[in-house]
C-alpha positions in Angstrom: 31.3 -1.2 10.5 33.7 1.4 11.8 33.0 4.2 14.2 32.9 6.7 11.3 30.3 4.6 9.5 28.1 4.3 12.6 28.3 8.0 13.2 27.3 8.7 9.6 24.3 6.2 9.8 23.1 7.7 13.1 23.4 11.2 11.8 21.4 10.3 8.7 18.7 8.7 10.8 18.6 11.6 13.2 18.4 14.0 10.3 15.5 12.2 8.8 13.6 12.0 12.1 14.2 15.7 12.7 13.1 16.5 9.1 9.8 14.5 9.6 9.1 16.3 12.9 9.7 19.7 11.4 7.5 18.9 8.4 4.8 17.6 10.6 4.8 20.9 12.6 4.7 23.0 9.5 1.9 21.0 7.8 -0.1 21.0 11.0 0.0 24.8 11.2 -0.9 25.1 7.6 -3.8 22.7 7.9 -5.3 24.7 10.8 -5.2 27.8 8.6 -6.6 25.9 5.6 -9.7 24.6 7.5 -10.5 28.1 8.8 -10.4 29.5 5.3 -12.1 26.6 3.5 -14.6 25.4 6.2 -17.6 26.7 4.0 -16.2 24.7 1.1 -15.7 21.7 3.3 -19.4 21.8 4.3 -20.4 22.3 0.7 -18.5 19.2 -0.3 -20.1 17.2 2.6 -23.5 18.2 1.3 -22.7 16.9 -2.2 -22.3 13.4 -0.6 -26.1 13.3 -0.1 -26.9 14.4 -3.7 -28.6 11.9 -6.1 -25.6 12.4 -8.5 -23.1 12.0 -5.7 -20.9 9.5 -7.5 -20.4 11.9 -10.4 -19.5 14.6 -7.9 -17.1 12.3 -6.1 -15.3 11.5 -9.3 -15.0 15.2 -10.1 -13.8 16.2 -6.6 -11.3 13.3 -6.7 -9.9 14.5 -10.0 -9.5 18.2 -9.3 -8.3 17.7 -5.7 -5.2 16.0 -7.2 -4.0 19.3 -8.8 -5.7 22.4 -7.2 -9.0 21.7 -5.2 -8.4 22.1 -1.4 -10.9 19.6 0.0 -9.9 15.9 0.0 -12.3 13.3 -1.5 -12.4 11.4 1.8 -15.0 14.1 2.9 -17.4 12.6 0.3 -16.2 9.0 0.2 -16.7 8.4 3.9 -20.4 9.4 4.2 -21.2 7.8 0.9 -19.6 4.4 2.0 -21.4 4.7 5.3 -24.8 5.3 3.7 -24.4 2.6 1.1 -21.9 -0.1 2.4 -22.6 -2.5 -0.5 -21.3 0.1 -3.0 -18.3 1.2 -0.8 -15.7 -0.7 -2.9 -17.1 0.8 -6.1 -16.9 4.3 -4.6 -13.3 3.6 -3.5 -12.3 2.4 -7.0 -14.0 5.5 -8.6 -12.1 7.8 -6.2 -8.8 6.1 -6.8 -9.1 6.1 -10.6 -10.2 9.8 -10.7 -7.5 10.8 -8.2 -4.7 9.2 -10.2 -6.0 10.8 -13.5 -6.1 14.1 -11.7 -2.5 13.4 -10.4 -1.4 13.1 -14.0 -2.7 16.6 -14.6 -0.9 17.9 -11.6 2.3 16.1 -12.9 1.9 17.9 -16.2 1.4 21.2 -14.5 4.6 20.7 -12.5 6.6 19.7 -15.5 5.3 22.1 -18.2 3.6 25.0 -16.4 5.4 25.4 -13.0 6.7 28.9 -14.0 3.1 30.1 -14.4 1.8 28.8 -11.1 5.0 29.4 -9.0 4.1 33.0 -7.9 0.6 31.9 -6.7 2.1 28.8 -5.0 4.7 30.9 -3.2 1.9 33.3 -2.0 -0.3 30.4 -0.8 -0.1 28.4 2.4 0.9 25.4 0.2 4.4 26.6 -0.4 6.0 25.1 2.7 4.3 21.8 2.0 5.7 22.0 -1.6 9.2 22.5 -0.3 8.7 19.6 2.0 7.6 17.4 -0.9 10.6 18.4 -2.9 13.0 17.4 -0.1 11.2 14.1 0.3 11.7 13.4 -3.4 15.4 14.1 -3.0 15.6 11.7 -0.1 13.2 8.9 -0.9 12.5 9.2 -4.7 9.8 6.7 -5.8 8.6 6.1 -2.2 7.6 9.7 -1.8 4.6 9.2 -4.1 3.5 6.1 -2.2 3.8 8.0 1.1 1.7 10.8 -0.4 -1.3 8.5 -0.4 -1.3 8.6 3.4 0.5 11.7 4.3 -1.5 14.7 5.7 0.4 16.8 3.1 -2.0 17.4 0.3 -1.6 15.0 -2.6 -1.7 17.8 -5.1 1.5 19.2 -3.7 3.2 15.8 -4.5 1.9 15.6 -8.0 3.1 19.1 -8.9 6.5 18.4 -7.2 6.8 15.1 -9.1 6.5 16.9 -12.4 8.9 19.7 -11.3 11.5 17.1 -10.3 10.9 15.2 -13.6 10.1 11.9 -11.9 9.7 9.0 -14.3 6.0 9.1 -15.4 5.2 5.3 -15.2 6.6 4.8 -11.7 4.7 7.9 -10.7 1.4 6.5 -11.9 2.0 3.1 -10.3 3.0 4.6 -7.0 0.0 7.0 -7.1 -2.4 4.1 -7.8 -1.0 2.0 -4.9 -0.8 4.8 -2.4 -4.1 6.5 -3.2 -5.9 3.2 -3.6 -4.7 1.9 -0.3 -6.0 5.0 1.4 -9.4 5.2 -0.2 -10.1 1.5 0.1 -9.1 1.7 3.8 -11.5 4.6 4.3 -14.3 2.8 2.5 -13.8 -0.5 4.4 -13.7 1.3 7.8 -17.0 3.1 7.0 -18.7 0.0 5.6 -17.7 -2.1 8.6 -17.4 0.4 11.4 -20.4 2.7 10.9 -20.8 6.2 12.1 -18.7 5.7 15.2 -15.7 4.7 13.0 -16.2 7.9 10.8 -15.7 10.1 13.9 -12.6 8.1 14.9 -11.2 8.3 11.4 -11.6 12.1 11.2 -10.0 12.5 14.5 -6.9 10.3 14.0 -6.3 10.2 10.2 -3.4 12.7 10.4 -1.7 10.7 13.1 -2.1 7.5 11.2 -0.7 9.3 8.1 2.4 10.3 9.9 2.9 6.8 11.3 3.0 5.5 7.7 5.4 8.3 6.8 7.8 7.3 9.6 7.6 3.6 8.8 8.5 4.2 5.2 11.3 6.5 6.2 12.8 3.8 8.5 12.4 1.2 5.7 14.2 3.4 3.2 17.1 4.0 5.6 17.3 0.3 6.5 17.2 -1.1 2.9 19.0 1.7 1.1 
């Protein structure tokens, strides 16, 4: 490879790393604002995990979170798996299926109704995350949806962006099922095996783990492109 080719490769990798770092900073700032605004809603969702009909609520939260609800289903999945380890896998499967179905709704919103929601999206704290998701689709394509399963950027942003970018529907569903399933089964497994102590660790480090996955996928795409 010539010097020009090496420079181009290095510039591409450097640009991707800088892009990820900038995205991380923007999303981190947005997340802090989100938790301040939605902390009562967060506590309400946590309380649902102790309700007798918690599985129904878990499915509903997982579905609507994929298109507009601000609180992730992990908030319910973790304590439910902790309290009933034998049903943790069932809870993870329910969360995955409902989340993917909700992602299809988000995809439809992005493809057919984006003009209606764009003003509200621009005015919300999700707009920067949406722009980041669009850039990721331009750079990584299919892999973006897989990364969305672990990224701290809300999954709903990716589903809407996927529809807006007219991503092929079947690959979108497959990538969503793999990415979201991997995340939720990991959460359920950690809670079932690690107990309350693992729950505290997961809540503390989930964002960092998410960005590690994003970085690894970015490197893999650059290497094998």
